[in-house]
Wavefront OBJ file of the C-alpha trace (Angstrom):
o trace
v -19.351 4.252 -2.965
v -18.218 4.286 0.843
v -16.718 7.398 2.399
v -14.345 6.861 5.089
v -16.926 7.289 7.994
v -18.465 4.635 6.446
v -16.001 2.082 6.632
v -15.324 2.331 10.275
v -16.640 -0.977 11.147
v -15.387 -3.054 8.424
v -12.691 -5.494 9.728
v -8.999 -5.058 8.124
v -8.288 -7.061 5.422
v -5.675 -8.951 7.212
v -4.028 -8.471 10.934
v -1.813 -5.561 11.318
v 0.967 -7.869 12.347
v 2.421 -10.697 10.453
v 1.914 -13.902 12.039
v 4.134 -14.770 14.875
v 5.268 -11.223 14.881
v 3.690 -10.024 18.477
v 1.191 -11.533 20.921
v -2.323 -10.090 20.125
v -2.255 -8.176 23.316
v 1.170 -6.595 22.479
v 0.084 -6.037 18.982
v -3.290 -4.124 20.255
v -1.036 -1.953 22.424
v 1.516 -1.469 19.611
v -1.057 0.108 17.505
v -2.736 1.899 20.211
v 0.703 3.806 21.167
v 1.361 4.596 17.614
v -1.892 6.063 17.065
v -1.291 8.288 20.090
v 1.700 9.907 18.452
v -0.152 11.008 15.523
v 0.648 7.843 13.015
v -0.907 4.653 11.557
v 0.599 1.092 12.347
v 1.009 -0.306 8.640
v 2.973 -3.359 9.436
v 5.035 -5.356 12.335
v 7.104 -8.346 11.154
v 9.994 -10.288 12.610
v 12.989 -10.507 10.273
v 16.035 -12.527 10.641
v 18.490 -11.600 13.995
v 16.197 -10.826 16.376
v 15.134 -7.572 14.192
v 11.515 -6.551 14.849
v 10.712 -3.918 11.958
v 7.547 -1.513 12.472
v 6.247 0.264 9.505
v 4.425 3.640 10.040
v 2.402 6.022 7.986
v 0.387 9.156 8.414
v -2.735 10.965 7.102
v -2.757 13.946 4.966
v -2.659 16.966 6.443
v -3.564 20.531 4.729
v -0.789 23.432 5.124
v 2.140 20.538 6.577
v 5.467 20.896 5.711
v 6.692 18.011 3.966
v 3.370 17.126 1.896
v 4.116 15.783 -1.640
v 2.003 16.681 -4.864
v -0.783 14.510 -3.738
v -1.151 15.942 -0.364
v 0.575 13.179 1.548
v 2.557 13.851 4.340
v 5.454 11.298 3.924
v 7.283 9.818 6.899
v 10.634 11.590 7.824
v 13.865 10.113 9.502
v 12.549 12.198 12.563
v 9.417 10.538 12.584
v 10.876 7.396 12.880
v 13.165 8.179 15.743
v 10.417 9.226 17.502
v 8.304 6.422 17.399
v 11.626 4.162 17.915
v 12.160 6.323 20.912
v 8.785 5.527 22.438
v 8.716 1.983 21.316
v 11.827 0.818 22.842
v 10.268 2.317 26.298
v 7.167 0.433 25.733
v 8.719 -3.028 24.967
v 11.007 -2.751 27.541
v 8.308 -2.202 30.168
v 6.214 -4.938 28.387
v 8.935 -7.225 28.195
v 8.394 -7.851 24.066
v 11.562 -9.761 23.220
v 13.347 -8.650 20.303
v 17.210 -7.532 19.769
v 16.687 -4.665 17.218
v 14.068 -2.215 16.769
v 13.538 -0.911 13.149
v 11.212 1.738 12.619
v 10.152 2.906 8.745
v 8.025 4.506 6.241
v 5.896 2.006 4.036
v 7.487 3.478 0.615
v 6.105 3.783 -3.011
v 4.811 0.357 -2.765
v 2.632 0.566 0.662
v 0.497 -2.454 1.967
v -2.877 -1.973 1.613
v -4.691 -3.838 4.611
v -7.961 -2.071 5.775
v -11.216 -0.933 3.987
v -9.989 2.871 5.044
v -7.130 2.180 3.062
v -9.073 1.342 -0.033
v -11.228 4.257 0.209
v -8.045 6.679 1.007
v -6.146 5.313 -2.011
v -8.962 5.350 -4.331
v -7.372 6.316 -7.754
v -3.722 5.068 -7.002
v -2.358 2.385 -9.015
v -2.302 -0.998 -7.240
v -1.763 -4.770 -7.242
v -3.890 -7.110 -5.693
v -4.001 -11.117 -5.035
v -7.106 -12.660 -3.779
v -7.703 -16.094 -1.786
v -9.565 -17.359 -4.651
v -9.686 -16.670 -8.405
v -12.055 -14.452 -9.869
v -13.077 -15.014 -13.764
v -10.144 -17.485 -13.618
v -7.396 -14.943 -11.844
v -6.014 -14.500 -8.568
v -3.730 -11.480 -9.293
v -4.686 -8.136 -10.717
v -3.156 -4.844 -11.456
v -5.212 -1.333 -12.474
v -6.415 1.429 -10.623
v -8.429 1.555 -7.485
v -12.054 3.123 -7.698
v -12.930 2.761 -3.903
v -15.606 0.637 -2.228
v -18.981 -0.359 -3.374
v -21.966 0.467 -0.686
v -23.613 -2.777 0.532
v -23.977 -5.411 2.994
v -20.489 -6.697 1.984
v -17.551 -4.736 1.180
v -16.670 -4.992 -2.229
v -13.588 -3.432 -4.157
v -13.922 -1.809 -7.499
v -10.877 -1.889 -10.016
v -10.107 -0.583 -13.404
v -7.861 -2.922 -14.425
v -4.537 -1.984 -17.097
v -3.348 -4.724 -19.236
v 0.161 -6.069 -18.862
v 2.790 -3.631 -20.226
v 0.376 -0.972 -20.738
v 0.738 2.506 -19.181
v -2.489 3.895 -17.338
v -4.361 6.718 -18.985
v -2.049 9.908 -18.415
v 1.208 7.895 -17.304
v 4.344 8.260 -18.612
v 7.556 5.596 -18.733
v 10.156 6.275 -16.126
v 13.715 7.520 -17.825
v 11.404 8.629 -20.889
v 12.626 11.826 -22.960
v 10.298 14.329 -21.375
v 7.140 13.239 -20.119
v 6.261 10.581 -23.126
v 2.671 9.837 -23.173
v 1.510 6.559 -23.715
v -0.101 6.808 -26.903
v -3.386 5.715 -27.429
v -5.616 5.735 -24.235
v -5.581 2.248 -22.518
v -8.908 0.145 -22.677
v -9.879 -0.338 -19.119
v -11.943 -3.339 -17.731
v -13.736 -2.771 -14.398
v -14.222 -5.887 -12.136
v -15.355 -5.508 -8.489
v -14.374 -8.234 -5.758
v -15.218 -8.996 -2.135
v -12.395 -6.991 0.423
v -12.728 -10.357 2.472
v -11.261 -12.040 -0.399
v -8.057 -10.186 -0.746
v -4.995 -11.943 0.299
v -2.702 -9.112 -0.263
v -2.528 -5.897 -1.896
v -0.078 -2.716 -2.393
v 0.209 0.096 -4.012
v 2.347 0.088 -7.304
v 4.402 3.178 -8.696
v 3.519 4.113 -12.599
v 6.420 2.526 -14.073
v 5.725 -0.753 -12.557
v 3.068 -0.939 -15.232
v 5.159 0.071 -18.552
v 6.305 -2.183 -20.796
v 10.185 -2.282 -21.841
v 11.031 -0.295 -23.995
v 12.061 -2.287 -26.571
v 8.666 -4.178 -26.710
v 7.021 -0.574 -26.892
v 8.867 0.005 -29.974
v 8.770 -3.446 -31.736
v 12.072 -3.806 -31.877
v 15.440 -5.516 -30.130
v 16.899 -4.475 -26.818
v 19.600 -1.661 -27.433
v 22.938 -2.726 -27.405
v 21.876 -6.142 -29.265
v 22.043 -7.260 -32.716
l 1 2 3 4 5 6 7 8 9 10 11 12 13 14 15 16 17 18 19 20 21 22 23 24 25 26 27 28 29 30 31 32 33 34 35 36 37 38 39 40 41 42 43 44 45 46 47 48 49 50 51 52 53 54 55 56 57 58 59 60 61 62 63 64 65 66 67 68 69 70 71 72 73 74 75 76 77 78 79 80 81 82 83 84 85 86 87 88 89 90 91 92 93 94 95 96 97 98 99 100 101 102 103 104 105 106 107 108 109 110 111 112 113 114 115 116 117 118 119 120 121 122 123 124 125 126 127 128 129 130 131 132 133 134 135 136 137 138 139 140 141 142 143 144 145 146 147 148 149 150 151 152 153 154 155 156 157 158 159 160 161 162 163 164 165 166 167 168 169 170 171 172 173 174 175 176 177 178 179 180 181 182 183 184 185 186 187 188 189 190 191 192 193 194 195 196 197 198 199 200 201 202 203 204 205 206 207 208 209 210 211 212 213 214 215 216 217 218 219 220 221 222 223
């Protein structure tokens, strides 16, 4: 599989800004400015009533306060305020048209847009939608296994059936950390990175079937 250094020349899955969000020159300047502050530009979009929404993230840093159990340094309110101040000044100088600016973290369902993202989040659960069907399907759920080395960047993914918890997972809200029972039979699939239409991380609980379905009975409170 490819390492982060090997993915430097692989283009992003899609543009970092959504269509119509910013002019290309402004989008590039925004990305450079955010990177210069020590963050990563994940997304930028225009919403209703003149809202310009900018999503930022940052790389894991060992020994830094604010890391979660996975070693990822989460974006704080102070981070968002710092970036917002810099961008407000930048947009005023560059004449970027907007009424309100919102800077936020990507959340648990962080979008995956570049080859680097698929390397960084190898081992994480994700949902992927392709531009064209592979094996008769466009939508896949499973655990990312990184990129496969070769002339064409390809994503490897261990699929997880609908309603099945990933191996070692626990159902949200269960008593203690209930195990999924029998290990899930995972099918491995590969597809071209260039064929990804959209992808995002997915929390464990999005893979769990409703409790009533797991018991084989009816939902509680109904007869």
